[in-house]
MARRO-133158 format. One record per residue: x, y, z of N, C-alpha, C in turn; residue in one letter. Coordinates in steps of 0.02 Angstrom, whole numbers, plus 50000, padded with zeros to 5 digits. Atoms other than C-alpha are relative to their C-alpha. Layout:
XYZXYZXYZA
...
***
This chain:
499194995350014474774849645425500304991249972M
499665004850044475854839445296500584998550039T
499485001149953477474832445371500555003549967K
499814996550024478384845845265500065005650036A
500274997249959477484858045350500215000950065T
499805002249936477924852245500500804999750018R
499345000150007479674850045464500355008349999A
499874991750031480004868945408499705005050060L
500124999249932479174874945570500545000450044L
499425002549935480344865545683500595002449980V
499454993950016481624873445580500065005650017A
500254994649983480894889545605500185002350059L
499994996949907480784889145787500924998450028L
499485001049990482484881545803500525004149959L
499324996250012483354895545717499715007350040G
500184994549946482514907345853500374999950040C
499475002249936483874910945997500364997049986G
499205005450005485174901746069499644994250015D
500195006549961485264884946089500034996650074S
499985002149926485384876546258500584997049994T
499315001950018486994867746179499994998449925G
499634999450071488104862846046499034993349982P
500555004550039486664855245934500594995449913G
499515004050044487324844045777500285006049957E
499494997350040488644854845683499905007250051G
499784994449927488584867445846500634999250026G
499624999549967489884874245944500464994350048P
499785004349949490814861846062500805001550028T
499474998449972492254865146193500344994750018L
499745006249967493504852846237500455001950049S
499484998349963494874863146327500025007950004A
499914992749989495204880646373500904999850012V
499244999349967497254885146398500125006049980T
500065002949920497754889746522499264997450028P
500675000549942496464883046637500055004650042S
499904996449947496954894546764500715005949984A
499744994250007497664912346759500195003150051V
499694997049933498754922146901499425007150000P
500364990550004497554939246948500555003250017S
499394996349997498494953446939500385000949947G
499605001750066499124948546764499945006249966S
500224993350030499334962846652499424998349936S
500135004150047498744952146504500134993449992A
499985007650012498324935346444499764998549950W
500365005050024497994924846295499674995350015T
500215007050004496814910746309499684997149944I
500165004450054496644896146186499334995250017V
500585005949999494964886746151499974995249966L
499865005450046494954870946069499474997150021T
500705005250002493414861846014499944997749919G
500075000850052492554859545854499235003549988R
500594993250043491144869045748500165006150024G
499924994350007491924884645758499915002949929F
500074997250048491564895945634500355007249999V
499734994450002492204914545579499785004450043A
500414994249970490874923745661499834998750073D
500085002349939491004913945817500245004150048S
499934997749962491114922845982500054994950074R
499845001849928491894918746144499535001750056I
500364997349947490754921746301500374999450069R
499935000549931491324925746479499705002450056L
500634998349952490164924346609499455002149969D
500594996750051488944925646468499975007249964G
499704994650039489734941546396500135000049954V
499605000250059490434942446213500685004650018E
499454998249998492094945446208500354999049940H
499534998850064493404948746060500374994749997A
499555007650023493954933445978500435000249948T
499685002450065495134927445870499744994249954I
500355009550043494434912845746500874999849976F
499655004350045495924902045691499824995949982T
500365006650032495074888045645499474997350015S
500755002749979493564878545648500054996650077A
499755001949951494504869445794500295003750059Q
499734998749953495274883845889499735007849990E
500194990449991494654903345946500505002650048L
499684996749956495644913846043500015006950018R
500314993749968495354928046171500635004750030A
499414992849940496694943746259499595001050052L
500244994549948496184946546422500375004550013L
499594993149977496594962946492500134999650075V
499874998349918497184969846662499424999050021T
500694999849959495374974246731499704992449994A
500475005949991494814957046700500334996450042E
499645003949979496224949246774500145002050068L
499684997249927496254959446938499794997150061A
500435003549905495244949847076500044990849971D
500105007449997495234929047095499305000049991G
500635003250018493584922047009500154993549955R
500105005450029492884907946926499835003649949T
500184998350043492624912646737499394993149971I
500255003550014491194902946659500045000649893D
499754997950051492064900446468499224994449944V
500475003350060490644896746314500325003449912T
499874997550055490664899746126499394999649965V
500504999450033489184906646027499945001749921V
500054999450092489144904845829499275003049972N
500534995150022487964916845732499244997049994P
500495001949986486734904545720499414997650083D
500314999549931486294907145916500364993450028N
500115007049965486764888945944500905002950046T
499474999949959488094888146100500184994250036V
499645005949990489304877646171499924997650068S
499725002449960489574868346308500495005550054N
499284994849974490494879846467500524995350032A
499315002049967492224875746534499865006050048L
499904995349963492754884746685500765004749979P
499354996749997494314898546687499985002050053L
499764996449947495154901846829500315005750019L
499714993050008495744918346872500204998750096I
499875003049926496734911747026500335007550065T
499604994849949497304924347193500524996850021N
499435000249983498914924447240500134998450098P
499955001649922499384918447459500155005750002L
499794993649960499394935747550500785000150034P
499485000449953500814941247632499925006750030V
499994997349939500854950047786500525004850050L
499314998949975502124960947839499955005650063S
499964995649940501684975347960499225003250020S
500734997149984500114983948039500215007550026V
499844993049966500125002648073499235003450035T
499324999549963499945006748220500244992250039P
499725008349965501024991648309499524996950046A
500475004349929499794987548451499495007350009S
500474995549989498324996848508499955000550076L
500135000249930497845001948689498944999850013L
500914999649994496024997948770499755005050020V
500354994549991494895010548740500185005149960G
499794993550047495855018648604499505002149945D
500544996950023494635031548518500284997349909S
499925004450078495625028948337500294992349997T
500045009149993495475011648269500065000549937R
499745002950061496085012248095500584997949988V
499335003250018497084999648041500395000449942L
499665002550056498204998247898500544995749996V
499655005550021498984982747834500314999949951V
499545001350057500374981447737500344993449978R
499515006750036501104967147631500304999749926G
500044999250082500864961447471499494992349974G
500685003050037499734950647346499435002650021A
500884998649969498134958847407499715001049936F
500524999650058496614959947284499685003350026R
500764994849991495004970547283499584995550048H
500465004949979494204956347351500354997750066N
499515002049939495694953747499499465002750065S
500534996149941494774954747673500384997750067V
499335001149926495714957747851499224994950038V
500355002149947494874946647977500345001350076R
499754997249929494954952048162499774993150039W
500265003049976494924936248260499594995549980N
500425006250055494354925348120499155003649989N
500574996750026492844937948092500205004749947V
499884994550050492744947447926499835005950027D
499944990749995492994966347935500145002449928Q
500184994450056492424978647813500685001549963T
499194999350042494154981547696499865002849940T
499894993350069494664995047587500604997949973R
499365000450039495894991347467500265006149963F
499494994150014497115004947431500564998349946V
499725004550054498364994747333500124994350005A
499755006549975499184977447318500404999150055D
499635000749957500194980847448499695003950076T
500474998049933498954989647585499364999050001E
500595000149974497504986747667499705006250058L
500404997449923496224997447796499564996650012E
500795001849966494984992547920499965003450058V
499994998749937494085000148045499764996250042D
500035005949923493924992548224499415003950032L
500614996649973492294995548320500114999650081A
499974996549930492275002248508500364990950045G
499885005949963492144982348567500544996049988L
499505002150022493484977948475500675000750020D
499404998249948494664986348597499885001950059V
500244998149915493634984948768500504996650040A
499775004149943494854973448834500654998249976W
499545002650021496604968148820500034992049988G
500035006550026496944952748717500534997449937M
499335000650054498294944348591499485000249939S
500445000650054497214946048426500194993949922V
499775003850052497294933148277499955005749936S
500474995150032497244947748158500424994949906L
499695002250066497474941247952499625001549931S
500255000150063497104942847768500024994649965V
500265005150052496184932647669499845001449938Y
499884999950064496324930347476499434993949989N
500305006150012494844921047431500134996649949P
499815003950042494824906647301499775003749923G
499445006049992495364900647183500585003550019P
499274998849961496894897547264499955003450046A
500164998949938497084909547388500364999450048G
499855001849929497384909047548500105004450067G
500404995149965497494916747712500994999750035I
499354999049962499174925547802499615002750074A
500314998749917499074928748008500545001050039T
499284996549947500134939648145499534999550056V
500244998249920499814940848324499945007350009A
500094992349984499134958448359499545002650059Y
500115000249939499024964548523499495009050013L
500344993249962497744976748622500284998650064V
499614999649918498724980648767499465004650059Q
500304996249934497894986548947500495003250016N
499544992650003498555003248998500384999950039R
499645001549941499785005549118499765002350048R
500544994849950499025008849292500395004350042P
499624993649976499435024949386499784998750079V
500005000149952499655022749566499905008850051V
500004994049971498845038349661500115001150084S
500044999049934498595033449846500184992650021G
500075007249961498875017849973499695002650074I
500305001349945497885018250124499974992550042T
499534997049981498695012650248500834999349955P
499505001050050500435016250163500644997250040D
499355001449975501375008350294499594994750051E
500375004949963501134991550416500664996750044L
499135002549967502444986050558499854991950004P
499885008150006502954968950556499564996250054K
500595002649969501794963150689499245001150016D
500664998850001500304969250632499474992649967A
500545004950047498714956150584499825003549934A
500055001050047498024952850422499785007450006A
500144992750001497664970750365499875000649940T
500094997750073496674977350199500155005749988T
499674993750028497504988750107499785002249931V
500334997650051496785000349987500305005149946E
499484996250054497505006149817499575005249948V
500614995550067496725020549698500475001049952T
499594997650066497365025749548499334999749936G
500464998450067496625024749357500414992249960E
499755003550052496905012249223499994991050027N
500005005649962496594996349329499294997149964F
500275005950026495824979949241499804993950054V
500165007349980495004964149291500754995350014P
499265006950020496704950649331500565005750028G
499654993749976497514967449405500484996350055V
499665002849942498984961849531500365007050030Q
499564997149969499914970649672500714996250012V
499525006450001501674966849655500385003550077R
499684998549935502644969249846500894999349965L
499315003450032504674969549792499904994749972N
500095006050055504074961749636499694994350011G
500255004750016503234947549700499225002250014S
500644996850007501374947349665499704997750067A
500565001649922499994946849800499184999049984I
500755001950019498214940549776499685008450009S
500284993550020497174956949723499284999450007T
500685002050008495404960049739499915008149950T
500274995950069494704971249578499305003250021Y
500874998149991493204984249627499945003849933Y
500164997150069493394996749462500615002649973N
499494998450007494505005349376500535003750024A
499504996549982495055016549494500204997950084H
500015001249943495015006849663500134991149988R
500115004849993495654989749713500384997950076L
499655001149936496374980949876500324994250005T
499675005649987497644967649953499834998950053F
499845000149932497724959750105500724997250028V
499255002849993499324957250194500045000550075V
500125001049927499874952050377500895002149993A
499034998449989501664960350442500454995750015G
499565005050008502314944450450500314997549957A
499925004050070502254939350278500435007149968N
499704995350041503074957950228500824998449994L
499265000950017504894954950160500445000450044P
499524995949966505904965350259499625007850048T
500204993149982505944982250365500115003849979V
499704996150050506024996450281499625002249930G
500665000050074505325003150110499964996249941A
500215005650045504494990050001499905004449938L
500274996150057504224996249822499294994649971T
500865003950029502224992549765499955002749943L
500264997750072501804993249577499494995249986S
500485006750012500244986149510499894998649922V
499805003350087500284976249347499224996949976A
500535003450029498844973449235500114994349964N
499945005750030498594956849152500315000849924P
499884999050076499544954148968499584997749973D
499424993850026499654960748853499815006250045P
499914993149959500054976548953500575004950004A
499584994750003500944991048923500754999350021V
499574999449959501974991549082499695000450067A
500464998249943501674990949267500115007250025P
500024993349979501365005249370500855002650002S
499434996549941502945017149446499904996350030S
500005003449924503515011449598499895004750043D
500354995549952502755017849742500334996050065T
499895004349917503445015049936499534999250034T
500635001849921502395005850063500474997350038F
499524999749956503445006450227499974993450031W
500095006849954503684989050332500285002150042A
499724994949938503974998550496499994992150048R
499945006649929504664986950654499335000750025P
500705002649973503384977150747499885006450056S
500174993649940502294989450862500064998550063R
499915005049939502594977551000500624997150012T
499225004049982504344972651086499714997650062H
499955001749965504434959551212500565001950030L
499315001650002506144960951284500004997450071I
500045004249943506474947551425500665004650065D
499774995049957507264959051561499625000750048L
500244999649948507124959351747500285008050010L
499944990150015507044979151732499535003350075A
500154998849946506614989551885499575007950000R
500364991749990506085008651823500504999949917D
500004997550065506175016651639500065006749993L
500014993950024506645032251566500175002249928A
499634998450101506745040251384500415004249995W
499384995149998508015049551326499835005049920D
500244997150057507235061351168500475001649965P
499144996750045509005066651116500124994749954V
499655007350032509705048651073499284996749972R
500685005050018507815041651043500154992950035Q
499995005149966508205028751155499674998450083R
500335004049914507455017651328500634999250046L
499525005049955508445014851468499584996950065Y
500355004249954508165002951592500334997650057A
499845003349941508644998451779500124993549991S
500315008250017508974980251786500304996750068V
499955003549926508914968251943500684996549984S
499325003949989510504959252013499744993949965S
500195006349984509564942851991499745000549898T
500254999150090509394947151774500594995349998D
499415003250021510204933251678500605002749957A
499654997450049511034944051553500375006050007R
499794990749984511324962851620499805000550071Y
500194998249947511324960651805500295008150017P
499894995549978511444976951907500465007049941N
499764996350051511564987951742499365004549981A
500534994850041510875002951638500004996349947I
499915001650075510354995651468499615005249959V
500094994850052510115007451320499294996049951A
500245005150031508515000351221499745002949930I
500424994650074507965006451031499464997550005D
500715004050002506115004151053499725000849925P
500115003350083505785004050861500224994850009V
499965007750039506614989150839500034996650060T
500065004349944506754982051012500614996650040G
499365002549995508404979651009500565002150067D
499574995649961509584982551160500775003349965I
499234995650030511094995051102500454999350036L
499694998249944512134994951262499874999250075D
500165001749921512344992751443500675000850043H
499395001549945513344998651585499824998250071V
500125005349917513534990051756500145009450054N
500164995049945513175006451902499954998850067V
499905002349930513104996652051499564994450022G
500785005249991512084984952160499385001350023F
500904998849987510224984152138499875004949979E
500274992450002510035000152040499175000249974P
500645000749989508155002152043499685006849973H
500494992950059507255023252005500625000749964Q
499614997150037508035031951871499635006649983V
500154993350010507875049351825500455004349941A
499484995250048508525060651670499755005949994I
500204993049999508875077751670499735002349927S
500624997050062507715088651535500595000949947D
499624999850081509165090951417500434993449985D
499615007950023509705071251429500724999150010A
499484999650008511335076651477500434991850060S
500015003149944511285063651643499474996050029F
500545004449981510375048951711500364998750053L
499845002549941510385046451892499514994350016Y
500485006249988509775030351973500284999250074V
499765002749938509685024352148500234992650006T
499615006350009510715009352204499594998450083L
500345003249918509624999652341500434995450040D
499575005549952511024985452389500485005049999G
499654995449993512155002052413499905005050026E
500344994649962511235015052494500375005949971A
499984994550038511775027852366499714999449924S
500584997950055511275035852207500865000749958V
499445002550075512445033352028499735005949963A
500204994550061512425046151886500254997249934R
499855001250053512685041951711500245003649934V
499814994250045513485053251594499774996249926D
500205001250072512475050351433500164999749943L
499564996250044513605058051314500294993949971S
499535005650020514895042851338499724994950019S
500335007049971513625030951430500544996550055F
499405004049932514925028051587499715003750053T
500114997349928514535030451767500575003850015R
499324994349990515495047851823499795002450072D
500204995649932514685050251994499634992450051L
500545003749965514155038352155500115003550055V
500034997849921513685046152310499494996750065F
500305003949961512985041252468499445005650045T
500444997749970511495048252574500125002350090L
499965000349953512335046652731499414997950052G
500225003149941511745044952905499395003950041E
500604996349989509765048152959500084997150077G
500284999249928508925048853141500264990350032V
499745008349984509135026553138500284999549950F
499485005450016510565024353039499785002149910G
499995000650081510975023252842499395002549987T
500534997350044509815031252727500044998449922M
500245003550089509155024152549499745004249970Y
500384995250042508455033352413499534995649983A
500775002250026506585029152375499865002049927Q
500194995150079506445042752240500325005449989D
499704994650024507335053452136499605005749944I
500304997250067506835068052024500675006249976E
499374997850005508265079351941499485007349968V
500484992549985507805099251959499935002949927L
500214998450076507105105551788500525006849975P
499824995350001508345116751705500965000450031G
499434999649968509785110551807500284991850011H
499885007449995510495094351761500494996050063P
499715001849938511655092751907499794999050064H
500204999249928510675094952039499334994050002T
500605004349998509335080652088499814998750084V
500495002149949507935078852227500194991650016A
500025006349980508085063752328499495000150065V
500295000749935506695056052444500384993750042S
499655005649969507565046952583499824996350059R
500185004249940507275031152702500054995850024V
499485006249954507895020252830499574994249993N
500215008250013507605002552793499804997750093L
499875004449938507624997852986499315003150051E
500564999449969505975007453040499435003349953V
500704998250043504125011752985499815004650058S
499954998350060503705022952946500735002649967P
499385002350039505235023452840500445007549994A
499654995250047505435040852760500245005050059H
499614995349962506795053452815500195005949963E
499994993850035506435068352723500385000049920G
499905000050055506795074752570500775005549985V
499444992950003508595086152498500215000549933A
499535000350079509545091552355500684999650013L
499365003350021511125085652299500145002649929Y
499574996050054512305096752172500644993650004D
499515005049981513485082752120500274996950036D
499815006149943513335071752262499815003750062G
499854995749947513485087452365499415002250044V
500864999949977511765089452491500135006150005Q
500334992749970511045107452507500004999250073R
500045001649895511075112452709499214998149999P
500704997449972509075115252706499654992349952L
500285008350017508205096252697499225001650032A
500505000549968506555093652743500104995950071T
499895003649946506405083852917499644993849999P
500425006150002505815064952946499485000550006R
500894999950000504045060852893499755004549961R
500374993750024503995077752794500245000949938V
499814999250070504055081252604499924992849961G
500455005650027503265063252555500774994949971G
499485003150022504125047852510500045000049906N
499984999150087503695050852312499925007149983L
499994993650018504095066252243500005000249919I
500034995750073503835076352071500235007150018E
499724992050013504595094052017499125002449951F
500714998450036502625102951983500215004849958G
499784996050049503685116751928500825000850005T
499315000649988505445122451920500295003550063P
499774997149945505325130252079499534997150060T
500315005249953504155118352172500004993549994I
499985009650001504415100352223499374997950029L
500635005749975502775090352257500274994650054F
499885006049992502895076052370499294998250031G
500545003149976501635061752432500224994950051Y
499875004249944501605051252571499324996650006N
500575006449984500665033352559500354994850020N
499705004049962501555026552693499444999150047E
500455000349957500285030052804499315004949991D
500624998850042498485036652819499875008050013T
499694991950007499175055452824499825001549937G
500285000350070499055051852634500225011149982W
499804994950009499945069152649500325002549913D
499554995150057500395082952497500365003050013I
499684994949982501705091852523500275003049942F
499564998350036502405105552430500675006050036R
499364997249993504285112652436500175005449960M
499694997250040505115128352376500814998249999D
499524999350011506795127252303500385005249986V
499664995049976508115137552363500644999449983T
499265003050022509925139252324500344998150084D
499655003349967510185132052516499604993949993S
500525008349985508795115952506499485003849981G
500714999050015507095113952510499765003250053L
500384998049958505865123052606499404998750005V
500605002049997504185116152652499655006149988L
500554995850008502785127552597499304998150024R
500435001149949501485118452645499704994349990D
500235005049981500625101852691499104999049997D
500694998750011498865097052627499834992250007R
500215006449987497785081652669499245000149943Q
500525003350025496455073252572500005002149919G
500044997950081496915078152397499944994449962L
499865005650015497555060152373499974996850076V
500115006049954497005044552489499974993149994E
499995007550018497495029752446500884995350006Q
499295001749988499115017652490500284998849942F
499595003850062500285012452373499865004849934Y
500014995250042499885028452260500385003149974A
499354996050015500995036652148499515006549974D
500144995850037501135053052069500335001449943I
499544999950073501715059951884499715007250017R
500094992650021501855079551843500165000849948A
500004996250077501625089651694499715004549962G
500574995350013501155103651610499725004950059S
500174995749958500805112551772499584994750037G
500245003649971499875098751848500184992150030Y
499665007049966500305082851972499294996449987V
500295003150015499285070351934500034993050035Y
499755005349952499015054652037499624993049976S
500135005050024498655036352015499195000050023T
500875002449969496675037252108499655005849949E
500404994950058496175050151957500005005650016G
500234991549992496355068652049500735001549968N
499504994650047497275082451967499915004750040V
499794993449952498175095352071500375003749947I
499724995250017498575111952006500695002650047D
499375000249984500405113252038500045009250032A
499854994349990500405132252038499475003450086A
500524996649941498885134852194500144993750037S
499915002149946499185118952249499284995450039G
500445003250032497395114352237499654994649969W
500205005450060496305099752157499585004349952L
500304996750054495805104351990499604994649976A
500495003950051494765088551915500134992250040A
499835009049984494435070151976499794997249925N
500225003750062494575061151809499294993850000I
500475005349989493445047251861500444992749988G
499695003950019494785035151798500734998850053V
499655002949950496115025451920500664994449951E
499525004850061497755019051843500685004350010G
499454995749981499555025151834499925005049941L
499964996750044499735039751755500475002649962G
499434996850023500735047251611499645005649951V
500194995250021500545064651551500274999449913P
499374999150050500925068251374500495005049994E
499754996349995502255078651339499735007249981F
500364994450009501315093751279499545001450067D
500304998349948500165091551409499285000549965G
500584999050046498725091751276499564992050036S
500265005349969498185073451360500464994850043R
499725002949960498445061051498499794993949979I
500025006650018498635042051486499904996950056Y
500035002849939497965029451619500024994049991Y
500025007450026498395011951609499714996350090F
500565003049952497155001351724500034991849981R
499815006549992497764982151732500095000049918H
499374999250056497874979651539499565004349935V
500434995950030496784992451465500235010050005I
499634992650011497455011851415499485005249991M
500444995850024496295024751447500325007449970Y
499684993850007496575042251357499425005950026V
500414995149957496075058751464500205005749962V
499784996350028495835073151340500115007250072D
499824994749976496735088751468499735006850012A
500484992950017495655102151401499444999250065R
500635000449970493995095151499499994993250034T
499975006349944494735079051605499554997349982W
500615004050014493585069351519500494992549952T
499605007250028494085049951452499595002549915V
500314998350069494065052051255500174993549955V
499755007250025494835032451207500314996750045G
499775005649974495315016451267500434995949935S
499755006450035496405002751205500314994350037Q
499715006949977496704984051253500935002349991P
499335000250010498694983451277500214991950007M
499875007850020499284964951306499924998350061T
500175004749940499174950751435500435001950047Q
499714999149929500394957451548500115005650036F
500154992749978499884969951667500605003150028P
499334994349999501124984951701500124999550090P
499845000649924501884984051880500055008950003S
499814994549996501815001851951500695005050017Y
499534994750007502875015951932500374999749944Y
499505000850044503535010551769499805000249945S
500164998050054502565017151642500365006649960V
499504994650054503555028351502499655002749938T
500224998250047502975038151352500885001149962R
499474998550043504155038651216499765001549905W
499995000050075504325045151036499525005449990G
500734995150031502785052250934499554995650031N
500515002649998501835038050971500124992950052N
499655005549987502665025351076499684998550108G
500245000349912502245019451281500444991450017F
499645006049983503375006451375499835001050077A
500215003849921502964997051537500334994150027F
499645006849959503774983551647499494995250018I
500315007749985502854967151651500434996650043G
499585005449961503484952451784500544997649988P
499515002650025504704947451677500665004049928T
499754996950047504894957551540499805008649982Q
500214994350024504954976051456499604999449918V
500374998550069503574980351341500025004549985V
499874994350038503694991951210499455000249968I
500494998650049502284996151116499755007549957F
500204993250011501355009851009499365001649972R
500555001349996499895016350999499435006249955S
500294994150046498695027550868499545004150023D
500144993249958497795036551009500335004450007L
499584994049985499225047551033499995004249968I
500154995150071499025056150872499195000249981T
500824998850018497105054050869499815006949982A
500024993949989496525070350847499445001250051P
500454997149943495535078250999499305000249998L
500374997650032493905080950998499715008249994P
500214991249983493105100550985499975001350060P
500164998649933493245109851142499225001350008F
500784998749985491405109751210499975008050024P
500154994949990490705125451237499705002050067S
500255002249934489675119151397500514999350055R
499675002649946490245118751568500304994449991P
499435004149977491615107151604499674996150068L
500305004349948490505095251725500524995450042T
499565003249965492065084251751500455004050040S
499564995249952492865098851842499824999150073L
500195000549949492925095752010499625007350055A
500244993449971491925109752113500335000650074P
499774998549954492765118852246499854996850075A
500325005149935492725106652415499874995749993G
500085006350006492345091352339500544995050023T
499705003949963493645084052360500725002150027F
499434997249930495115088352509499825005250025G
499894992849974495385104952568499395004149984P
500284994150037494075118352523500655007149994T
499354995150027495285132452426499805007450046P
500114995149983495595147852515499595004449967P
***
């Protein structure tokens, strides 16, 4: 092949297709003006300068030929329309000549603006929301703008240059948090706008508190709160102060509090607050801080009585007491406060209150007399002596007010100079003795009204251990019968209630028949419930609860380190007891009082004493 032929073949090959760059005599680009155009512009003319342009030269944008205006061999122009400028991007600009020679490429930047983020709808979300479409409003948004949720790109819908939409997944709103929500415009230029967006924990709802009260002397107690919308990190607040809280699930949490840590006695506000971000704490619920369940009052007391009308206890106080000698003091058993006192005479001892709570009678050991306190005015309104017995001056050992007759009191009399000391039992109306009284050593030194018309007496002075029954008449007391073997114990005491007489020995006597009804098998100070449904026996520092239907023990409770003195245990209020310790009045409350009794058994009651088992055989 000749040189001429080879030259012709090369020329033909070069004429086929585009050249890969500006060849000799081909187009060459030196500049694109402007080099950058803002996205979103309506139209823009760009000017290309260089050399080697011809009339049919064409501008190519990213390899696509564009309508071109030939100005000179050194300049070409093109008008970019709105659609081409909608979004930010980098365009490769080249020039192609009719002989398919292509210039070098220069970049044209369609720049994105910095976005503006002004609002988000909804303004916040709740944990677990099912509607999770966010509408983001602002300015300078583009088709390639991206919403980011905590720096993670989300699929974004372009609505307008002022509005974007994004769908969130369930996990995005699974817990409360402050989210970094942003709009990102990619380059060229562009940028990011960010706001803090809240997924808020829902407002908790409290439906129950167990227990909903606690006494001030309670040990550390676990309190359960139930409700809705609890989340990890939830806290209970008492009177606005946070308490360490244990979370279990959305419906249950607990906290531990001791009574001593409760801020005050009375109604406390309890609320539950989820951690921020949160809508609000729950509504306030009442949690009660009750007064201490146990009070130890420094008093050298001798006897106690309960006033259900004024809701107070009365204590007779020894002459040797440092604060209230020879007085009757009124005590609030709920708070343990001493409310008032009245001096009644030297060495007050046994007390008895009328069933209408109008009068309190008290024996005066130092004056051989009985005083009466008018409880409406809390003043002493009467003092009377008991007269002379066979061996001299008579003193009162025990007293009981006649049921339904607040002005009449039965007095068991003693003579301190002889033994046995008992001087019979008499009735006194406003201090005046009725004519009929039992003779010496008849009637019992301890007395209780079994019914409004029958007075029981127990002789615990000697081994006769008699149980006497006396009929109440307008003229005084008439002995009905004297039975032995029903109670057999020195220093025993008896209490009456709801048709029965209870001894500290554990025997129960039917008041109507006078015969033994049962032996409970528990010894101690007996206190019948007001309604007769149960009896409480105090033995050393344990209280036993006896079901009065079956005469069986159904519960027990430790009390305090102070053993009660005999003859001093008293029931008060809905669930309270009081007794006299060596140097204190001990007041406490027991849940056993209000605890349900077991179902009544259908089988025979084996705890009932068979006829003749205890004491004489009934006729």
